[in-house]
FITILO-782171 format. One record per atom (N, C-alpha, C, O): residue in one letter; x negated, y negated, z negated. Coordinates in steps of 0.1 Angstrom, whole numbers, padded with zeros to 4 digits, always signed. Atoms other than C-alpha are relative to their C-alpha. Layout:
BEGIN
AXYZ...
END
This chain:
BEGIN
M+0014-0002-0007M+0123-0104-0079M-0002+0010-0004M-0002+0013-0016S+0010-0009+0008S+0107-0077-0080S-0019-0001+0004S-0025-0006+0014L+0014+0008-0003L+0068-0079-0083L-0010+0018+0006L-0010+0029+0000S+0007-0009+0000S+0045-0056-0065S-0016-0003-0006S-0020-0011-0015Y+0012-0001+0000Y+0008-0046-0060Y+0001+0012+0009Y+0004+0024+0007P+0005-0004-0012P-0001-0036-0031P-0010+0013-0004P-0012+0013-0016D+0007-0017+0001D-0024+0004-0029D-0008-0003+0007D-0013+0008+0010D+0016-0001-0007D-0055-0012-0007D-0003-0009-0011D-0001-0021-0010R+0008+0010+0012R-0070-0026-0042R+0003+0010-0019R+0012+0016-0026Q-0001-0005+0012Q-0074-0014-0073Q+0001-0010-0014Q-0007-0020-0013Y-0003+0002+0013Y-0062-0027-0110Y-0014-0002-0010Y-0022+0006-0013H+0008-0001+0018H-0084-0039-0141H+0011-0007-0010H+0016-0018-0008P-0008-0002+0008P-0062-0037-0171P+0004-0017-0002P+0014-0023-0004E-0003+0021+0009E-0067-0079-0179E+0007-0006+0011E+0005-0018+0013H-0009+0002-0016H-0042-0082-0142H-0007-0002+0011H-0002+0000+0022L+0004+0000-0015L-0068-0089-0117L-0002+0013+0010L-0002+0025+0008W+0003-0013-0016W-0073-0068-0083W-0015-0003+0008W-0020-0014+0012A+0015+0000-0005A-0108-0061-0069A+0008+0011+0015A+0013+0023+0015Q+0002-0002-0013Q-0105-0059-0029Q-0007+0006+0010Q-0004+0001+0021P+0008-0008-0012P-0129-0035-0008P+0002-0008+0013P+0011-0010+0021Q-0001+0009-0019Q-0138-0057+0024Q-0011+0012+0010Q-0020+0021+0008T+0016-0010-0001T-0158-0040+0048T-0014-0004+0000T-0022+0004+0005D+0006+0002-0004D-0183-0056+0049D-0013+0001-0016D-0023-0004-0020G+0006+0002+0017G-0192-0043+0012G-0002-0012-0010G-0013-0015-0015S-0001+0010+0009S-0177-0073-0008S+0010+0008-0005S+0017+0018-0001V-0016-0005+0003V-0152-0069-0028V+0006-0016-0009V+0003-0022-0020L-0008+0009+0009L-0121-0097-0030L+0007+0000-0012L+0017+0008-0013V-0009+0001+0011V-0108-0109-0064V+0011-0006-0005V+0009-0018-0005G-0009+0004-0003G-0078-0117-0071G+0008+0002-0019G+0004+0009-0028I-0011-0010+0015I-0046-0117-0104I+0015-0002+0007I+0021-0011+0013S-0009-0009-0006S-0021-0097-0096S+0012-0011-0001S+0009-0023-0002D-0010+0003-0003D+0020-0106-0095D+0004-0003-0008D+0010-0014-0011Y-0008+0001+0014Y+0029-0097-0125Y-0011-0013-0010Y-0004-0021-0015A+0002+0008+0007A+0003-0119-0143A+0000-0021+0007A-0002-0030-0001Q-0002+0011-0006Q+0009-0153-0115Q+0014+0001-0012Q+0015-0007-0021E-0013-0001+0008E+0046-0140-0133E-0002-0006-0015E+0007-0013-0020Q+0002+0003+0018Q+0030-0145-0172Q+0001-0017+0002Q+0007-0026-0002L+0009+0018-0002L+0012-0178-0160L+0014-0014+0000L+0015-0025-0007G-0005+0010-0004G+0041-0194-0143G-0005-0008+0005G-0017-0005+0008A+0001+0013-0013A+0038-0225-0122A-0013+0003-0004A-0014+0012-0012V+0009-0001-0005V+0001-0229-0116V-0006-0014-0001V-0002-0020+0009I+0007+0019-0004I-0019-0267-0119I-0016+0005+0002I-0022-0001+0010F+0009+0008-0003F-0051-0261-0119F-0010+0011-0002F-0007+0019-0011V+0005-0014+0003V-0076-0235-0117V-0016-0006+0001V-0021-0010+0011E+0018-0006-0001E-0117-0234-0129E-0010+0012+0005E-0014+0022-0001L+0003-0012-0007L-0134-0214-0101L-0014+0007-0007L-0017-0001-0016P+0021+0000+0005P-0176-0197-0112P-0004-0010+0014P+0000-0017+0024E+0021+0013-0009E-0203-0217-0091E-0004+0027+0005E-0004+0038+0001T+0004-0011-0009T-0212-0193-0063T-0017+0000-0005T-0025-0009-0008G+0018-0006+0008G-0248-0174-0075G+0003+0011-0012G-0002+0021-0014A-0004-0008+0014A-0227-0164-0111A-0006+0017+0003A-0007+0024+0013H-0007-0016-0004H-0231-0127-0121H+0009-0006-0011H+0010-0016-0017F-0008-0007+0010F-0207-0111-0141F+0002+0014-0003F+0000+0023+0006A-0004-0015+0008A-0200-0079-0161A+0014+0002+0004A+0022-0007+0006Q-0011+0006+0001Q-0173-0065-0158Q+0004-0004-0012Q-0004-0007-0021G-0004+0007+0013G-0146-0076-0183G+0002-0017-0008G+0009-0022-0016Q+0010+0017+0007Q-0165-0112-0190Q+0013-0012+0012Q+0018-0010+0024S-0003+0004-0007S-0146-0140-0182S-0003-0008+0011S-0010-0017+0008C+0000+0008-0009C-0145-0155-0146C+0003-0017+0000C-0005-0026+0002A-0005+0011-0009A-0127-0183-0140A+0016-0006-0014A+0020-0002-0025S-0008+0008+0014S-0101-0205-0161S+0013-0003+0005S+0011-0007+0017I-0013+0004-0012I-0062-0211-0146I+0011-0005-0009I+0016-0002-0019E-0006+0013+0013E-0045-0233-0165E+0023-0004+0009E+0030-0007+0019S-0018+0002-0012S-0004-0235-0155S+0008-0009-0011S+0002-0015-0019A-0001+0013+0005A+0023-0256-0172A+0001+0007-0011A+0003-0002-0020K-0002+0001+0009K+0027-0235-0199K-0010+0006-0012K-0009+0006-0024V+0011-0004+0015V-0010-0219-0215V-0015+0002+0017V-0016+0002+0029T+0010-0004-0012T-0045-0212-0201T-0004+0011-0002T-0003+0019-0012S+0000-0014+0007S-0055-0187-0195S-0019+0001+0003S-0026-0008+0007D+0015-0007-0010D-0092-0164-0185D+0003+0009+0007D+0010+0019+0006A+0000-0016-0015A-0097-0144-0153A-0008+0008-0006A-0016+0002-0013I+0007-0013+0006I-0112-0110-0166I-0014+0007+0008I-0018+0017+0002M+0005-0009-0009M-0137-0096-0139M+0003+0015+0004M+0001+0023-0006P-0005-0012+0000P-0125-0064-0127P-0010+0003+0007P-0008+0005+0019L+0011-0001-0007L-0158-0059-0118L-0014-0001-0002L-0017-0013-0001S+0012+0013+0002S-0197-0065-0124S-0009-0002+0015S-0015+0005+0024G+0002+0010-0010G-0207-0086-0099G-0011-0013+0002G-0017-0019-0007T+0002+0016-0003T-0223-0118-0080T+0007+0000+0009T+0011+0008+0017V-0013+0006-0011V-0201-0142-0064V-0004-0008+0013V-0008-0019+0013L+0007+0007-0008L-0209-0148-0033L+0009-0015+0008L+0004-0025+0014E-0006+0014-0003E-0181-0173-0026E+0010-0002-0008E+0009+0007-0016V-0010+0009+0009V-0150-0190-0046V+0012-0005+0017V+0009-0012+0026N-0014+0006-0003N-0115-0196-0029N+0004-0021+0004N+0014-0029+0001A-0001+0016+0003A-0118-0233-0023A+0010-0009+0003A+0011-0021+0000A-0018+0005-0001A-0082-0240-0011A+0007+0005-0014A+0019+0005-0011L+0000-0001+0009L-0078-0231-0046L+0005-0014-0012L+0012-0015-0022D+0004+0014+0010D-0091-0271-0057D+0018-0006+0001D+0029-0008-0005D-0022+0006-0007D-0059-0285-0038D+0008+0009+0002D+0018+0004+0007T-0014-0013+0002T-0036-0257-0040T-0001+0012-0006T-0001+0024-0003P+0004-0017+0013P-0042-0235-0070P+0016+0006+0004P+0015+0017+0009E-0020-0002-0002E+0004-0231-0065E+0001+0014+0009E+0012+0020+0009L+0009-0002-0009L-0018-0209-0038L+0003+0019-0012L+0010+0028-0009L-0005-0016+0005L-0017-0178-0066L+0014-0007-0006L+0014-0009-0018N-0018-0006+0006N+0019-0180-0075N+0009+0003+0014N+0020+0009+0014Q-0011+0001-0006Q+0032-0185-0041Q-0014+0014+0012Q-0008+0022+0021S+0005-0010-0001S+0004-0160-0029S-0013+0012-0002S-0023+0016+0005P+0017-0006+0005P-0019-0138-0051P-0006+0013+0009P-0019+0014+0010Y+0014+0000+0000Y-0029-0115-0035Y+0001-0001+0020Y-0001+0010+0025A+0011+0002-0009A-0036-0130+0003A-0008-0012-0004A-0017-0010-0012E+0004+0015-0001E-0046-0172+0005E-0006+0005-0017E-0016+0000-0022G-0005+0013+0024G-0041-0172-0039G-0018+0016-0001G-0024+0016-0012W+0018-0007+0007W-0080-0143-0039W-0009-0015-0009W-0008-0026-0005L+0002+0010-0001L-0099-0161-0061L-0017-0004-0003L-0022-0015-0005A+0014-0001-0014A-0136-0151-0050A-0006+0009+0011A+0002+0015+0019R+0005-0013-0008R-0155-0127-0031R-0014+0001-0009R-0021-0009-0012V+0013-0008+0006V-0184-0103-0049V-0006+0008+0009V-0001+0014+0019K+0005-0012-0006K-0207-0085-0041K-0006+0005-0013K-0014-0001-0020P+0005-0003+0009P-0208-0055-0066P-0011+0003-0005P-0020-0002+0001D+0009-0001+0008D-0231-0044-0091D+0000+0023+0005D-0009+0030+0009D+0002-0006-0006D-0222-0011-0083D+0017+0008+0002D+0027+0010-0006P-0018+0003-0008P-0188-0003-0060P+0005+0006-0007P+0015+0000-0013A-0008-0014+0011A-0178+0034-0083A+0000-0008-0009A+0002-0002-0020E+0003+0006+0015E-0183+0009-0109E+0015+0005-0013E+0025-0002-0014P-0018+0000+0006P-0152+0029-0136P+0003-0016-0007P-0004-0026-0009G-0005+0008+0003G-0127+0010-0149G+0012-0009+0000G+0016-0017-0008R-0010+0004-0008R-0100+0000-0123R+0008+0013+0002R+0004+0024+0003I-0015-0010-0002I-0068+0018-0119I+0010-0004+0013I+0012-0015+0017S-0001+0003-0017S-0053+0023-0087S+0020-0009-0001S+0025-0015-0011A-0014+0014+0006A-0014+0002-0083A+0007+0008-0005A+0014+0001-0013A-0010-0008+0002A+0006+0028-0092A-0003+0003-0019A+0006+0006-0027A-0001-0001+0018A-0008+0030-0133A+0001-0010-0002A+0006-0014-0013Y-0003+0013+0011Y-0009-0005-0134Y+0008-0007+0003Y+0007-0019+0002A-0014-0001-0004A+0028-0005-0123A+0002-0002-0011A+0006-0011-0018A-0006-0009+0019A+0031+0018-0155A-0003-0003-0004A-0002+0005-0013Q+0013+0006+0016Q+0008-0002-0181Q+0008-0015-0002Q+0008-0020-0013V-0010+0008+0006V+0033-0032-0171V+0011+0000+0000V+0018-0010+0000A-0014-0001-0003A+0063-0019-0169A+0008-0004-0011A+0020-0005-0011
END
């Protein structure tokens, strides 16, 4: 199976993506590469709504059959919403990392904050 990295979002070198939304918020999730490395996800500890994270801080914990891993925030901002569906269905991270498997919706401190890379640059990094 080949991994995908949609061009409609930017990627953080620590394997999370950020996708700007029309309302100015940004959806955050893990990359296809990250979910493949984790294996079968069995539990996700999501951040609290209203929590603020700096880019590069751990914002969530993802537990798989193989390992527990920190989800590293791809941008600085405040959590507006978390994906409650992951409480009951953590395997959405494996099945649909770019759609139903998002982690959080964030209000960015600075939408132009550097530190994220294009899909092509991310694909080259993980190749």
